N, C-alpha and C positions, 0 to 999 in steps of 0.2 A: 359525240358530234364530230363532223369532218372539219378539215382545215378551212374550206370556204365559209362555213357557218361561224367558226371562231373569228375570222377576219371581219365578216359583216357585223357581228356583235361588237367587236372591238371598235370598228368605225362608228357605229351608232352610239356607243358609250362615249367616245371621244367628242362627237358632235354635241351630245347632251351636256357634257362637261364644259365645252367651249361656249355653248349657249348660256349656261348658268353664269359663266365668268362675264360674258357680255352684259347679261341682265344686271349682275351685281355692279359692273362698271357704270352702266347707264343710270342705275338708281342712285349711285354715289354722286354722279354729276348732274342729277336732277333732269335727265333726259326722259321725261315722263312718257312721251309718245313712243320713243325707242324701247323704253322698258316694257310698256304694254305690248308692243309688237313682238318683241323677242320672247315675252312671257307666253303669248299665244302660240308662238312657234315652238316653244319648249313643250307646251301641252300637246301640240300636234306630234312632236317627235316622240314623246312618251307613249302616245296612243299607237304610233307606228311600231315602236319597239315592242310594246306588249303584244300587238297583233302579230308581229314577226315571231315572237317566242311561242305564242299560241299556235301559229301555223306549224312550227317545228314540232310541237308536242301533241298536236291534235291526233295524229295517227297512233302515237304511242298511247295516249289516253283511251282512244277507241279500242285499241288492242287489249289494254288492261281491262276495260269493261267486258270485252268478249271473253277473256280468261275468267273474270269474276263470275259471269253468268253462263259460262260454258257454251258460248255461241262462237263457233269457229268459222263463220261465213266471211269474216273480214279478211281482205288481202291487201298487201302493201305492194305497190308497183315497183318494177325493176329500177325505175329512175330514182324513186325515193330511197330504195335500198342501198343506193350509193352512199347515203348517209349512214355511218356506222351505228348510230343509235337506232335508226329505223331498221337496219339490217338485223341487229340483235333482237329487236322486238319481233320482227318477222320470224326469226329462227325460234324464239320462245313460243310464239303462237303455233308454229308448225309442229314443234315438239309436243305440245299439249294436244294438238289435233290428232297426232298419231297415237298418243296415249289414250285419248278418248275412244278412238276407233278400236284399239286393242282391248280396252275394257269392255266395250260393247260386244266385240267378238267373243271374248272370254265369257261374258255374261250369257250370250246366246248358246255357247257350248255347254256351260253349266246348266242352263235351262233344259237343253236337249237331253243331257245326261239324266237329269231328274225325271223328265217326262218318259224316258225309256225304261225306268225302273218299274218292276212289277209290284213293289211295295209302295204304300201311300206315304208321301212326304209333305209335311207342312213346316215351313220355317217362318217364325215370327221374330221381330226385332223390337227392342224396347230402348228408348232413349233415356237420358238422365232425368227427364221429367215424368218418367213412368208411362209415357204414351206408347201403346202397342200398335204395330202395323204389320200387315202380311208382307213378308219379303218374297217367299216362294210357296207355291202350292201346285202339286202335279195332278194329272188326270186320274191316276190310280186312287188318290186320296178321296176325290169327290165321287168317283165311281163306287168305292167301298160304302160310302155313307149316303149315296144317292142325293147329293146336294148340288146347288149351283156353284160355279167357280167365282166366289167373291174374293176381291182383293182388299176389301174394307173389313177390318177386324170386328167392328160393331155389328156388321151384317152377318159375318161368318159365324161368330160365336152363338148367334141365335139359332143357327141351323145345325150345329154339331152337338147340341144337347148336353148330356152329362160330361162329354169329353172336355167341354170348355172349363168346367170346374176343376178338372185335373190340370189343365194347361195353366190356369190362373195361379196355381200353387207355384209354378215356375221353379220346379226342382227335378232332379234326375229320377226317372222312374223306369221300371222294367218288370212288367207283369201282364197277366191276361185280364182283359176287361170285357164286359158285355155291353153292347150298344144297341139302341133301338133303331132299326133301319126298316122303313116302310112298315111300321107296326109289328115288326118281328125282331126278336132278340138274336143278335149274332155276336160271336166271340172273336176277339182280335188280340194279337200280341202287341202291346204298346211299349215303345222304347223312346226315351227322351234324353237329350243332352243339351248342355249350355256352353256357348262360346262367347268370350268377351273381347271387344275391341275398344279403341279409345272413346268412341262416341256412342256405340251401341252394344247391347247384350242380345245375342241371338239364341233363340230357343228352338231346337230341332226336334220335331215329332215324327217318328216313323211308325207305320201301322201295317201289320201283316195279318192275313187271315190264318186261322189255325191250320187249314188245309195246305197253305203255302209252307208253313213250318214243317208239316208232316212230309210233304213232297221233298223239301230240302234235305231233311234227315234221311229219307229213303235213298236219295241220290248219293248222299255222302256215304251211306252204308254200302250201297252197291259198288261205289268207287273203291272203298277200302277192301271189300270182299274180292273184287277183281284183282287188286294189287296183291293180296295174299295168295290167291289161287295161281296167278301167273308166276309169282315168285316161287311157289312150291313146285309147280309143274316144271318150270325151267331148271330149277335146282336138281330135279330128278332126271330129266331127259338129257341135260348137257353131259354129265359123266357117262351115261349109257352110250350116247352117240360117239363120244371120244374113245371109249373103251372098245366099241364095236369096230372102229377103224383100226385100232391097234391089233385086235384079234384077226381081222381080215388080212393084215400085212403078215402076221405070223403064219397064216395058212398058205401063203404063196410059196413058201419053201417046204422041203420035206420035214415033217414034224419029228422032233426027237423028244426025249424024256422031259427036258427043260421046257420045251415049247408046249408040250401037253400039260405040264403043271401050270404054265402061264394061262393057257386056255381054260383050264379048270377053275383057276382063281378068278379069272375075268368073268366066266359064266356065273359063278356064285355071286359076284358083285352085282351083275346085271339082274339076277334073280332077286337079290335083296332090294335093290332100288325099285324093281318092278312091283315087288310086294308092297313096298312103301307107297308107291303111286296108287296101287289098287286099294290099299287101306284108306288113302286120302279120298279117293273117289267114293268108296263105301260110306265114309262118314258124311260126305256131301249128299249122297243119296238119302241117308237117314234124315238129314236136315231138310232136304228139298221135298221128300216124299212122306212127310209127317202125316199120318192118317188123321182124319177128322175125329174129334173126341166123341166117344160114346157116353153121353152124359146120363147120369143117374144121381139120385140123392144119396150122398155118402157122408159119413162122419169124419170131418177134418181132424178132430182131436184124436180119434182112433187111428187114423192113417199116420199121424205124426208119431204117436206112441209105437206103432208097429215098425216104422222106419227107424226110430231110435234104437229099437231092439236089435236091428240088423247091425248097428255100429257099436253095440254095447261092449263087445270084447275089445274093439280098437280104442274106444274111449278109456276103458279101464287100463289097458297097457300103456297108454300115453298120459295117464293121470289127468285127463280132461274132465272138468266139472261141468255137468250139463243141467241146466235148469229149464223146466217147461211150465209155463203158466197158461191156464185156460179155465175160465170161470165155469164153463159148461161144455157139453159135447156139441160143438157147432156143426151144423149140417150145411153142405153146399151142393150145388148141382154141377157135377163135373165127372170127368173120366178118371176112375180110380187109379189105373195103371200110370196114366200120364202125370197125375198129381204126385204119385209116389216117386216117379222119375225126377220131377222138379225138386222135391225135397232131398232126394239122394244127391243130386248135382250140387245143391247148395251146401249140404253137410260135408260133401267131399272137398269142396273149396275151403270150408272152415278147417278141416283137418290139415290141409296144405298150409293155410295161413298161420296155423298154430304150432308148426314144427319147431320153431326156434323161440317160442314164447314161454316165459316163466309164468306159473300159475294159470295155465290155459283154461279158458271158460267159454262155453257156448250157451247162449240164452235164447229160448224160443217162447213166443207169446202170441196167442190168438185173441183178437179183439173184434168186436162188431160195431159198425157205425152205420146207422140207417139201413140201407140195402147193400152194405158191403161187409165182407169178412176179410180181415187182414191177418196174415201170418208173417211175423217178423222173426228173422233168424240172425242173431248177432254173435260176433266173436271178438276177442281182444288180441287178434293176431297182427300180422305185419301191415294190414290195411291196404289201401289202393292209392298209389301215388298219383299226383296231378298229371304226370306224363302219359298215363295209360287209362285214366278213368273214362275218357271219351271212346275208348276202343274195346272195353271189356265185353260188350255184347256183339262185337263184330265176329262173324264166323271165322274160325281157324286162328284167331288171335289168342296167344297164350304166353304166359311167363314161365310156365313149367317146362322142365327139360324134356319130359316125355308126354306132355299134355297134347290132346287132340285139338283143343281150341273150339270145341262145339258145345261144351256143357252149358254155358250161360246163353249162347245163341239158341240152343234147343229149348232151354228154360223159357226164354222170351217168346219163342214161337208157340210153345204150348200155352202159355198164359194168354197170348193174343188170340189163339184159336178158341179159347174159353171166354173171350170178351173181357179179359182182365188185363192187368199190367204187372210188371215187376220193375222195381227201381231200388237204388241203394242210397244210404246216408252214411256220412262220416262225421262222427262227433264223440267227444269224450273218450278218445282212443278206442272207439268201437266201430266196427264195420257192420252195418245192418242192411240185409236184403229184405225187402218187404214185398210179399205176394198179395195182390189186391184182387179178390174174387167178387164178382157181382152176384148177389143172392136174390 
């Protein structure tokens, strides 16, 4: 409060005290009428004092109510703000008004970001009484499931079907699910996470179509491929360009024996680098111009046995133990030469992985599951580190000193052209590549 308010309060208190003294004096001297009169005056003074205090605090109380209910429409006049208490109250109100506007703006930005995503997002929050409410839901989510945009959880959970049972588990998930959309089964990649605050627990659900995942992986693969290709081409062309400039400067003068030697050495380097670039382009052509498979019914067991025979001498010289398990002669509909190339590529990788391994072992196994035939090729070699496992199928990516980097990329292309897949597993110190043929 300001100085004028302190003076007024002090005067009113002094008048009250003086009135009490007069009443006491009148009562002691039996001045009944005076006592009653001053008593009434005291009551009136108390009323005026309380009213004055209320008038001082009315704007403060109103501002506190505004802060409590997040209503920032109240303003305090410039005249009243001369009172320090009113001024501080006005500053507090203004501060919270700005914070509210900032939170609203950030919430709008957050909503716009979520709406701009191509993946479906649903964010639920749960309070300490286990009551669940919808915090955010974007258009992609409702478009995927073909449902209305409900913000009431009781209404929404009736529309999302079997997904609601997964959500009610309220735990981290990461897998492919099938949902019924317009009486048709569609596959989605589901990922969930949980975030805790003081008052709420947030459950974040993201939903992607399988096609979105495929497109994302393809873009990543192309990006990695372009990086490798540009790196390879620049590394080849840059020294050739620099060397050509040096040779041109040598030719400006009358060539002598030393100059001719320099020219000869430079031309050999250019030839070598040009050959390297030509070889690089040839391997790219082999990968890009992979012919369509000429499918026929072939015995996979026989092909594996024949391919192992090609490596027999190398296995023996390196003391590699080879085990091949197949319950019967499994037949598949495939291109014989291309399947042989795939097995050769994987066995070559096994040989490289086993170079520094004690008791090297290669294990091959053919199994059949429903309409699929699986060929698993395992080795106990150096394995695949976490740093490179996302890149091993990228064309031209290699860890070998003299490797071309197209073996596994070519293997993947061949399997995909057959409608199959190739993938790898790392467990129990074994690296296993699995060829999945649809029969």
